[in-house]
VEXTORMAR-161127 format. One record per residue: residue in three letters; x, y, z of N, C-alpha, C, CB in turn. Coordinates in Angstrom, 3 decimals. Glycine has a CB too. Layout:
residues N
+---------+----------+----------+----------+----------+----------+----------+----------+----------+----------+----------+----------+----------+
: residuo :      n_X :      n_Y :      n_Z :     ca_X :     ca_Y :     ca_Z :      c_X :      c_Y :      c_Z :     cb_X :     cb_Y :     cb_Z :
+---------+----------+----------+----------+----------+----------+----------+----------+----------+----------+----------+----------+----------+
:     ALA :        X :        Y :        Z :        X :        Y :        Z :        X :        Y :        Z :        X :        Y :        Z :
...
+---------+----------+----------+----------+----------+----------+----------+----------+----------+----------+----------+----------+----------+
This chain:
residues 109
+---------+----------+----------+----------+----------+----------+----------+----------+----------+----------+----------+----------+----------+
: residuo :      n_X :      n_Y :      n_Z :     ca_X :     ca_Y :     ca_Z :      c_X :      c_Y :      c_Z :     cb_X :     cb_Y :     cb_Z :
+---------+----------+----------+----------+----------+----------+----------+----------+----------+----------+----------+----------+----------+
:     MET :  -45.927 :  -57.984 :   22.661 :  -45.849 :  -57.328 :   21.357 :  -46.823 :  -58.027 :   20.413 :  -44.385 :  -57.360 :   20.786 :
:     GLU :  -47.555 :  -57.261 :   19.684 :  -48.539 :  -57.803 :   18.751 :  -47.821 :  -58.436 :   17.559 :  -49.519 :  -56.695 :   18.275 :
:     THR :  -48.215 :  -59.633 :   17.216 :  -47.555 :  -60.336 :   16.121 :  -48.234 :  -60.099 :   14.788 :  -47.511 :  -61.810 :   16.407 :
:     ALA :  -49.341 :  -59.333 :   14.787 :  -50.097 :  -59.130 :   13.554 :  -49.417 :  -58.151 :   12.602 :  -51.486 :  -58.635 :   13.880 :
:     ASN :  -48.502 :  -57.341 :   13.088 :  -47.884 :  -56.325 :   12.247 :  -46.383 :  -56.598 :   12.108 :  -48.129 :  -54.915 :   12.831 :
:     PRO :  -45.983 :  -57.352 :   11.086 :  -44.560 :  -57.695 :   10.943 :  -43.682 :  -56.480 :   10.654 :  -44.385 :  -58.715 :    9.835 :
:     LEU :  -44.220 :  -55.468 :    9.977 :  -43.427 :  -54.272 :    9.701 :  -43.075 :  -53.556 :   10.996 :  -44.185 :  -53.324 :    8.757 :
:     GLN :  -44.058 :  -53.448 :   11.881 :  -43.802 :  -52.811 :   13.169 :  -42.760 :  -53.598 :   13.961 :  -45.106 :  -52.687 :   13.977 :
:     GLN :  -42.863 :  -54.910 :   13.925 :  -41.886 :  -55.747 :   14.620 :  -40.488 :  -55.536 :   14.059 :  -42.274 :  -57.221 :   14.515 :
:     LEU :  -40.397 :  -55.457 :   12.744 :  -39.102 :  -55.250 :   12.102 :  -38.506 :  -53.902 :   12.506 :  -39.242 :  -55.334 :   10.573 :
:     LEU :  -39.332 :  -52.874 :   12.513 :  -38.844 :  -51.545 :   12.907 :  -38.385 :  -51.531 :   14.360 :  -39.937 :  -50.489 :   12.697 :
:     LEU :  -39.162 :  -52.151 :   15.231 :  -38.772 :  -52.196 :   16.642 :  -37.481 :  -52.977 :   16.851 :  -39.885 :  -52.814 :   17.474 :
:     ARG :  -37.328 :  -54.067 :   16.126 :  -36.083 :  -54.833 :   16.224 :  -34.904 :  -54.013 :   15.713 :  -36.195 :  -56.149 :   15.435 :
:     GLY :  -35.132 :  -53.261 :   14.635 :  -34.077 :  -52.401 :   14.114 :  -33.659 :  -51.350 :   15.119 :  -34.528 :  -51.736 :   12.838 :
:     LEU :  -34.639 :  -50.745 :   15.769 :  -34.330 :  -49.749 :   16.801 :  -33.579 :  -50.380 :   17.966 :  -35.615 :  -49.084 :   17.307 :
:     GLY :  -34.019 :  -51.572 :   18.357 :  -33.331 :  -52.275 :   19.446 :  -31.901 :  -52.612 :   19.085 :  -34.075 :  -53.544 :   19.811 :
:     THR :  -31.700 :  -53.047 :   17.851 :  -30.348 :  -53.386 :   17.395 :  -29.467 :  -52.143 :   17.375 :  -30.390 :  -54.031 :   15.993 :
:     THR :  -30.024 :  -51.040 :   16.895 :  -29.271 :  -49.782 :   16.854 :  -28.880 :  -49.347 :   18.250 :  -30.089 :  -48.681 :   16.173 :
:     THR :  -29.791 :  -49.481 :   19.185 :  -29.507 :  -49.120 :   20.572 :  -28.406 :  -50.006 :   21.149 :  -30.778 :  -49.229 :   21.426 :
:     LEU :  -28.477 :  -51.300 :   20.886 :  -27.439 :  -52.208 :   21.375 :  -26.078 :  -51.879 :   20.779 :  -27.807 :  -53.649 :   21.056 :
:     VAL :  -26.059 :  -51.585 :   19.483 :  -24.798 :  -51.234 :   18.827 :  -24.236 :  -49.954 :   19.440 :  -25.000 :  -51.060 :   17.297 :
:     ALA :  -25.108 :  -48.967 :   19.663 :  -24.656 :  -47.702 :   20.247 :  -24.068 :  -47.917 :   21.642 :  -25.818 :  -46.699 :   20.315 :
:     GLU :  -24.748 :  -48.718 :   22.463 :  -24.248 :  -48.994 :   23.816 :  -22.907 :  -49.718 :   23.767 :  -25.268 :  -49.830 :   24.606 :
:     ARG :  -22.806 :  -50.707 :   22.898 :  -21.560 :  -51.480 :   22.778 :  -20.425 :  -50.589 :   22.276 :  -21.753 :  -52.686 :   21.825 :
:     LEU :  -20.732 :  -49.734 :   21.302 :  -19.724 :  -48.823 :   20.758 :  -19.237 :  -47.861 :   21.833 :  -20.292 :  -48.039 :   19.561 :
:     ARG :  -20.158 :  -47.338 :   22.626 :  -19.752 :  -46.441 :   23.717 :  -18.843 :  -47.169 :   24.713 :  -20.997 :  -45.880 :   24.447 :
:     GLY :  -19.186 :  -48.421 :   25.016 :  -18.354 :  -49.199 :   25.935 :  -16.960 :  -49.439 :   25.385 :  -19.012 :  -50.524 :   26.238 :
:     VAL :  -16.884 :  -49.797 :   24.113 :  -15.583 :  -50.054 :   23.483 :  -14.749 :  -48.782 :   23.441 :  -15.768 :  -50.613 :   22.059 :
:     THR :  -15.353 :  -47.676 :   23.053 :  -14.584 :  -46.428 :   22.970 :  -14.135 :  -45.974 :   24.359 :  -15.421 :  -45.321 :   22.295 :
:     GLN :  -14.953 :  -46.215 :   25.389 :  -14.527 :  -45.882 :   26.755 :  -13.331 :  -46.738 :   27.173 :  -15.694 :  -46.078 :   27.750 :
:     ASP :  -13.335 :  -47.995 :   26.772 :  -12.176 :  -48.861 :   27.043 :  -10.933 :  -48.313 :   26.353 :  -12.452 :  -50.311 :   26.572 :
:     TRP :  -11.094 :  -47.856 :   25.122 :   -9.967 :  -47.290 :   24.380 :   -9.460 :  -46.018 :   25.037 :  -10.367 :  -47.005 :   22.935 :
:     VAL :  -10.392 :  -45.205 :   25.546 :   -9.988 :  -43.981 :   26.250 :   -9.221 :  -44.362 :   27.517 :  -11.233 :  -43.097 :   26.602 :
:     SER :   -9.730 :  -45.349 :   28.255 :   -9.079 :  -45.790 :   29.502 :   -7.677 :  -46.337 :   29.247 :   -9.931 :  -46.860 :   30.197 :
:     SER :   -7.511 :  -47.022 :   28.103 :   -6.200 :  -47.600 :   27.810 :   -5.270 :  -46.604 :   27.108 :   -6.364 :  -48.844 :   26.949 :
:     GLY :   -5.772 :  -45.421 :   26.805 :   -4.945 :  -44.403 :   26.173 :   -4.851 :  -44.520 :   24.662 :   -3.586 :  -44.455 :   26.743 :
:     ARG :   -5.603 :  -45.413 :   24.069 :   -5.574 :  -45.575 :   22.611 :   -6.348 :  -44.479 :   21.895 :   -6.136 :  -46.930 :   22.225 :
:     LEU :   -7.214 :  -43.779 :   22.628 :   -8.076 :  -42.753 :   22.047 :   -8.323 :  -41.708 :   23.109 :   -9.421 :  -43.353 :   21.519 :
:     ASP :   -8.403 :  -40.428 :   22.725 :   -8.795 :  -39.440 :   23.729 :  -10.312 :  -39.281 :   23.707 :   -8.093 :  -38.073 :   23.474 :
:     ALA :  -10.846 :  -38.641 :   24.722 :  -12.298 :  -38.569 :   24.922 :  -13.010 :  -37.890 :   23.761 :  -12.611 :  -37.830 :   26.208 :
:     SER :  -12.400 :  -36.833 :   23.204 :  -13.065 :  -36.135 :   22.094 :  -13.106 :  -37.004 :   20.831 :  -12.345 :  -34.805 :   21.792 :
:     GLN :  -12.035 :  -37.772 :   20.592 :  -12.032 :  -38.691 :   19.454 :  -13.078 :  -39.781 :   19.632 :  -10.647 :  -39.316 :   19.274 :
:     ALA :  -13.201 :  -40.284 :   20.846 :  -14.192 :  -41.325 :   21.127 :  -15.593 :  -40.802 :   20.886 :  -14.057 :  -41.830 :   22.568 :
:     SER :  -15.858 :  -39.603 :   21.366 :  -17.177 :  -39.002 :   21.177 :  -17.478 :  -38.786 :   19.699 :  -17.270 :  -37.674 :   21.931 :
:     ALA :  -16.485 :  -38.296 :   18.961 :  -16.665 :  -38.060 :   17.525 :  -16.910 :  -39.375 :   16.788 :  -15.433 :  -37.342 :   16.935 :
:     LEU :  -16.186 :  -40.414 :   17.170 :  -16.354 :  -41.726 :   16.535 :  -17.763 :  -42.266 :   16.766 :  -15.311 :  -42.723 :   17.075 :
:     VAL :  -18.227 :  -42.181 :   18.017 :  -19.576 :  -42.654 :   18.337 :  -20.606 :  -41.870 :   17.537 :  -19.859 :  -42.525 :   19.851 :
:     ASP :  -20.449 :  -40.543 :   17.498 :  -21.401 :  -39.704 :   16.747 :  -21.412 :  -40.062 :   15.271 :  -21.059 :  -38.221 :   16.915 :
:     GLU :  -20.237 :  -40.279 :   14.702 :  -20.142 :  -40.604 :   13.276 :  -20.803 :  -41.943 :   12.961 :  -18.677 :  -40.631 :   12.835 :
:     VAL :  -20.550 :  -42.930 :   13.791 :  -21.154 :  -44.250 :   13.557 :  -22.666 :  -44.179 :   13.715 :  -20.567 :  -45.300 :   14.527 :
:     LEU :  -23.143 :  -43.468 :   14.719 :  -24.589 :  -43.346 :   14.923 :  -25.255 :  -42.595 :   13.771 :  -24.878 :  -42.632 :   16.247 :
:     ARG :  -24.579 :  -41.569 :   13.253 :  -25.122 :  -40.859 :   12.076 :  -25.222 :  -41.817 :   10.895 :  -24.231 :  -39.632 :   11.703 :
:     ALA :  -24.212 :  -42.654 :   10.732 :  -24.238 :  -43.620 :    9.635 :  -25.386 :  -44.612 :    9.823 :  -22.891 :  -44.368 :    9.541 :
:     LEU :  -25.599 :  -45.052 :   11.051 :  -26.700 :  -45.986 :   11.322 :  -28.058 :  -45.349 :   11.046 :  -26.642 :  -46.470 :   12.772 :
:     ARG :  -28.159 :  -44.053 :   11.287 :  -29.430 :  -43.353 :   11.036 :  -29.563 :  -42.914 :    9.583 :  -29.553 :  -42.135 :   11.951 :
:     GLY :  -28.528 :  -43.146 :    8.788 :  -28.592 :  -42.772 :    7.378 :  -28.334 :  -41.298 :    7.142 :  -29.927 :  -43.134 :    6.817 :
:     GLU :  -27.593 :  -40.674 :    8.026 :  -27.326 :  -39.235 :    7.919 :  -25.941 :  -38.937 :    7.367 :  -27.478 :  -38.578 :    9.271 :
:     THR :  -25.425 :  -39.821 :    6.552 :  -24.086 :  -39.618 :    6.008 :  -24.141 :  -39.685 :    4.485 :  -23.095 :  -40.671 :    6.569 :
:     PRO :  -24.426 :  -38.559 :    3.833 :  -24.546 :  -38.581 :    2.369 :  -23.252 :  -39.008 :    1.678 :  -24.958 :  -37.211 :    1.865 :
:     GLU :  -22.094 :  -38.674 :    2.247 :  -20.843 :  -39.073 :    1.607 :  -20.678 :  -40.590 :    1.637 :  -19.648 :  -38.397 :    2.295 :
:     LEU :  -21.141 :  -41.219 :    2.716 :  -21.099 :  -42.671 :    2.791 :  -22.051 :  -43.276 :    1.762 :  -21.457 :  -43.152 :    4.209 :
:     GLU :  -23.226 :  -42.667 :    1.620 :  -24.185 :  -43.146 :    0.624 :  -23.617 :  -43.009 :   -0.783 :  -25.509 :  -42.375 :    0.738 :
:     GLN :  -22.924 :  -41.902 :   -1.039 :  -22.311 :  -41.712 :   -2.360 :  -21.237 :  -42.758 :   -2.610 :  -21.711 :  -40.300 :   -2.483 :
:     GLN :  -20.423 :  -43.014 :   -1.606 :  -19.364 :  -44.018 :   -1.745 :  -19.979 :  -45.396 :   -1.981 :  -18.457 :  -44.039 :   -0.487 :
:     MET :  -21.031 :  -45.720 :   -1.252 :  -21.694 :  -47.008 :   -1.441 :  -22.300 :  -47.095 :   -2.836 :  -22.781 :  -47.221 :   -0.373 :
:     GLY :  -22.834 :  -45.979 :   -3.328 :  -23.384 :  -45.964 :   -4.684 :  -22.316 :  -46.243 :   -5.724 :  -24.043 :  -44.627 :   -4.972 :
:     ARG :  -21.140 :  -45.621 :   -5.545 :  -20.034 :  -45.864 :   -6.475 :  -19.587 :  -47.325 :   -6.412 :  -18.845 :  -44.930 :   -6.159 :
:     ASN :  -19.501 :  -47.864 :   -5.200 :  -19.115 :  -49.275 :   -5.055 :  -20.135 :  -50.189 :   -5.706 :  -18.957 :  -49.642 :   -3.576 :
:     LEU :  -21.415 :  -49.847 :   -5.547 :  -22.471 :  -50.651 :   -6.157 :  -22.361 :  -50.623 :   -7.677 :  -23.852 :  -50.148 :   -5.715 :
:     GLU :  -22.118 :  -49.441 :   -8.236 :  -21.962 :  -49.329 :   -9.692 :  -20.766 :  -50.139 :  -10.181 :  -21.801 :  -47.856 :  -10.102 :
:     ARG :  -19.664 :  -50.029 :   -9.476 :  -18.452 :  -50.761 :   -9.866 :  -18.692 :  -52.263 :   -9.787 :  -17.260 :  -50.364 :   -8.966 :
:     ASN :  -19.338 :  -52.713 :   -8.709 :  -19.627 :  -54.139 :   -8.568 :  -20.596 :  -54.605 :   -9.642 :  -20.197 :  -54.437 :   -7.181 :
:     ARG :  -21.578 :  -53.765 :   -9.983 :  -22.523 :  -54.120 :  -11.033 :  -21.803 :  -54.252 :  -12.368 :  -23.644 :  -53.073 :  -11.129 :
:     ASP :  -20.939 :  -53.282 :  -12.660 :  -20.187 :  -53.334 :  -13.910 :  -19.306 :  -54.572 :  -13.974 :  -19.336 :  -52.080 :  -14.070 :
:     ASN :  -18.644 :  -54.900 :  -12.868 :  -17.810 :  -56.104 :  -12.830 :  -18.655 :  -57.357 :  -13.004 :  -17.030 :  -56.177 :  -11.513 :
:     PHE :  -19.823 :  -57.381 :  -12.388 :  -20.712 :  -58.530 :  -12.504 :  -21.168 :  -58.705 :  -13.949 :  -21.926 :  -58.369 :  -11.574 :
:     LEU :  -21.587 :  -57.597 :  -14.590 :  -22.021 :  -57.669 :  -15.988 :  -20.877 :  -58.122 :  -16.887 :  -22.554 :  -56.305 :  -16.459 :
:     GLN :  -19.683 :  -57.621 :  -16.604 :  -18.518 :  -58.006 :  -17.397 :  -18.241 :  -59.504 :  -17.231 :  -17.277 :  -57.174 :  -16.981 :
:     ASP :  -18.355 :  -60.003 :  -16.007 :  -18.145 :  -61.432 :  -15.766 :  -19.164 :  -62.278 :  -16.522 :  -18.223 :  -61.735 :  -14.269 :
:     LEU :  -20.366 :  -61.741 :  -16.691 :  -21.396 :  -62.458 :  -17.439 :  -21.217 :  -62.325 :  -18.945 :  -22.765 :  -61.955 :  -17.044 :
:     GLY :  -20.290 :  -61.467 :  -19.356 :  -20.068 :  -61.248 :  -20.783 :  -21.020 :  -60.240 :  -21.388 :  -20.188 :  -62.539 :  -21.518 :
:     LEU :  -21.697 :  -59.442 :  -20.542 :  -22.631 :  -58.432 :  -21.039 :  -21.924 :  -57.083 :  -21.141 :  -23.874 :  -58.328 :  -20.115 :
:     PRO :  -22.268 :  -56.291 :  -22.145 :  -21.610 :  -54.991 :  -22.304 :  -22.130 :  -53.971 :  -21.285 :  -21.821 :  -54.462 :  -23.730 :
:     SER :  -21.287 :  -53.009 :  -20.989 :  -21.714 :  -51.910 :  -20.123 :  -22.546 :  -50.931 :  -20.946 :  -20.486 :  -51.190 :  -19.476 :
:     GLN :  -23.207 :  -50.003 :  -20.264 :  -24.007 :  -49.009 :  -20.970 :  -23.128 :  -48.161 :  -21.883 :  -24.757 :  -48.116 :  -19.974 :
:     LYS :  -21.926 :  -47.861 :  -21.436 :  -20.994 :  -47.076 :  -22.260 :  -20.665 :  -47.826 :  -23.546 :  -19.695 :  -46.765 :  -21.474 :
:     GLU :  -20.396 :  -49.123 :  -23.425 :  -20.080 :  -49.921 :  -24.608 :  -21.264 :  -50.004 :  -25.561 :  -19.648 :  -51.322 :  -24.199 :
:     VAL :  -22.467 :  -50.138 :  -25.019 :  -23.667 :  -50.172 :  -25.859 :  -23.831 :  -48.847 :  -26.587 :  -24.924 :  -50.480 :  -25.012 :
:     ASP :  -23.625 :  -47.748 :  -25.871 :  -23.738 :  -46.426 :  -26.492 :  -22.712 :  -46.241 :  -27.606 :  -23.565 :  -45.330 :  -25.439 :
:     GLU :  -21.486 :  -46.708 :  -27.368 :  -20.448 :  -46.613 :  -28.395 :  -20.822 :  -47.435 :  -29.628 :  -19.097 :  -47.084 :  -27.836 :
:     LEU :  -21.355 :  -48.621 :  -29.400 :  -21.778 :  -49.462 :  -30.527 :  -22.928 :  -48.824 :  -31.296 :  -22.192 :  -50.852 :  -30.030 :
:     ARG :  -23.863 :  -48.217 :  -30.596 :  -24.960 :  -47.515 :  -31.272 :  -24.422 :  -46.399 :  -32.154 :  -25.953 :  -46.944 :  -30.247 :
:     GLY :  -23.445 :  -45.679 :  -31.632 :  -22.834 :  -44.605 :  -32.419 :  -22.164 :  -45.151 :  -33.673 :  -21.815 :  -43.839 :  -31.575 :
:     ARG :  -21.441 :  -46.251 :  -33.515 :  -20.788 :  -46.863 :  -34.675 :  -21.819 :  -47.345 :  -35.689 :  -19.896 :  -48.033 :  -34.234 :
:     ILE :  -22.901 :  -47.945 :  -35.228 :  -23.952 :  -48.409 :  -36.130 :  -24.576 :  -47.224 :  -36.871 :  -25.036 :  -49.188 :  -35.346 :
:     ASP :  -24.844 :  -46.146 :  -36.143 :  -25.417 :  -44.953 :  -36.783 :  -24.494 :  -44.419 :  -37.875 :  -25.680 :  -43.856 :  -35.736 :
:     ARG :  -23.192 :  -44.356 :  -37.576 :  -22.243 :  -43.855 :  -38.583 :  -22.190 :  -44.781 :  -39.801 :  -20.832 :  -43.712 :  -37.969 :
:     LEU :  -22.180 :  -46.084 :  -39.562 :  -22.150 :  -47.046 :  -40.674 :  -23.422 :  -46.965 :  -41.517 :  -21.971 :  -48.475 :  -40.138 :
:     GLU :  -24.565 :  -46.816 :  -40.868 :  -25.817 :  -46.672 :  -41.614 :  -25.806 :  -45.403 :  -42.462 :  -27.015 :  -46.653 :  -40.652 :
:     GLN :  -25.265 :  -44.346 :  -41.894 :  -25.181 :  -43.087 :  -42.636 :  -24.259 :  -43.249 :  -43.859 :  -24.665 :  -41.945 :  -41.712 :
:     GLN :  -23.119 :  -43.900 :  -43.670 :  -22.211 :  -44.137 :  -44.794 :  -22.875 :  -45.001 :  -45.863 :  -20.917 :  -44.805 :  -44.306 :
:     LEU :  -23.625 :  -46.007 :  -45.443 :  -24.309 :  -46.886 :  -46.384 :  -25.368 :  -46.111 :  -47.186 :  -24.960 :  -48.065 :  -45.635 :
:     ARG :  -26.105 :  -45.250 :  -46.530 :  -27.109 :  -44.440 :  -47.240 :  -26.439 :  -43.516 :  -48.249 :  -27.947 :  -43.612 :  -46.241 :
:     GLN :  -25.305 :  -42.938 :  -47.864 :  -24.595 :  -42.051 :  -48.791 :  -24.110 :  -42.817 :  -50.017 :  -23.406 :  -41.378 :  -48.087 :
:     ARG :  -23.598 :  -44.016 :  -49.828 :  -23.137 :  -44.826 :  -50.961 :  -24.298 :  -45.244 :  -51.842 :  -22.387 :  -46.063 :  -50.469 :
:     GLU :  -25.438 :  -45.552 :  -51.238 :  -26.621 :  -45.928 :  -52.032 :  -27.083 :  -44.761 :  -52.893 :  -27.771 :  -46.393 :  -51.112 :
:     ARG :  -26.980 :  -43.566 :  -52.380 :  -27.377 :  -42.375 :  -53.151 :  -26.419 :  -42.120 :  -54.318 :  -27.424 :  -41.138 :  -52.234 :
:     GLN :  -25.154 :  -42.435 :  -54.096 :  -24.153 :  -42.210 :  -55.140 :  -24.310 :  -43.214 :  -56.282 :  -22.739 :  -42.302 :  -54.550 :
:     ASP :  -24.822 :  -44.386 :  -56.017 :  -24.943 :  -45.421 :  -57.053 :  -26.142 :  -45.219 :  -57.881 :  -24.985 :  -46.784 :  -56.456 :
+---------+----------+----------+----------+----------+----------+----------+----------+----------+----------+----------+----------+----------+
């Protein structure tokens, strides 16, 4: 394998890892079928679902991960004592209202 192209090496390793995971998953599910813990159609569906996830073909999983990422980000910002975007927007609204009230009072005086 040519060592001059690290991106190609990374992609090939990723493909190899995916193949190994798929083979191992098939072996485990076959063991489960043999022991009666899973029927053959469930095993096949499980393997297909995991492989789709590995290939990035699961938009619902991506959406769930996005929600988890947002929640973790919000928790992280909160732990740092930083406001969320919602809190910043609310404060901007309050500032706008206060500025408007101040301008109205200045006009009245």
